C-alpha angles and dihedrals in degrees: 000000000000092000095072123104119236118243117215110214093178103077092180089070090068106026095162094066096073099025099089095062090046092052092049092051092046091048092050090048091048092049091048091050091049092049092048091047092048093049092045091050091049092051091045094053093044094052092040088060092045091049089052090050090049091051090051091049091050091049091049092049092048089051090051091049093050090047091050092049091049091049091048093052090048090051091048090051091048091048091052090050091049091049090051092049099042103025095116092048091049091051090048092051091046088051090053091050090048093050090046092052094044113100102230091171092061091046095051092042092054090046093049093048090053094047115096116235096250094047128085136193109234102184138358135199118189119199110194114210132196113275124021103321139083132195114224128192121189142161118235129191115210133174095231145002090255091060090050091051090047089051092051092048091050091049090054090049090052091057102261111147138205093023111186135171105224099185142343134211141159124250122224090256092054101258121137113246116202133178111216130191123197143157122239120195114203125219120237 
């Protein structure tokens, strides 16, 4: 039995035998930890700088929004003051624009086509309204009640709305005088 190799169960008696592998593994682990720490630190500082830039951008944007809101409120206040000062002038100018855009030719043509030959319009008062309509009151002289009814029927056929006879009377020469109110809606 002299050929057998001796097994050393006490590893502490020869500590150098297994130490090389242990040192290599510890060195690899240490280098890996250093690399991971270096990369993590690099990422941390990069994103820390980007986060600071983002905070500055958000603060700048919030300042711009507050400035814009302040300017808007100042303009609203100024607009209200201008409307109070120049409201009547604005309404007058809008009325001029309305009367300029209103087709008086179409209105008078439709009125003339509806008017019987022996009847006549004596006076007229237009009352422009907001939107596309206008109330018109006028006095008409007609030879008989039948002519007045024919005139009203023709007005309705021409598209006049809310036709009302407000009052009736007789002229000294025997003609029937009637005051009529109606609504005319203009075409755009």
